[in-house]
Steps between C-alpha positions, in 0.01 A plus 500: 500500500615869425574755759189704367279212570596507855464877525148477353424222754597749786209742373224243552267638759418267785136499608353448847241225563242785535588628159477142346150440674367838385641457158292187431591235249666175567751642751214675695306178506781308634591759773132497595500118538826537688370756746204278589700168515776657710238665734315174550813301556655752749188546712413137499847424643424764771175345566646161506741607757235652721296180461791297633556767776131498611402154415226594259436396131316811358745780511689379199172560294462845632872573401436364142205746476693794637781419256259466203338834598825678553624379159193627313519814697853573392398436132201741553735764664742492212227508241333798661841683529557453125156612411537819706840558336328478149240758598762769573 
């Protein structure tokens, strides 16, 4: 590869996950899915730990619901931020 190819690669603008979600398309869809999956996984693990600590079996499900809600909220937040930026 030539030197100019590497210089051009340095000029590529990296986008945040919020920009990917608000931009739509395949990358936005994947980031939306990842927000929800990671939210469910994280808060399910927290709920699982609390279940073991308290000797219950239902907190893991509450954690999964919180994680799903949190993931969808983040997507909604980034989408509303992008729509308000377009109105300006």
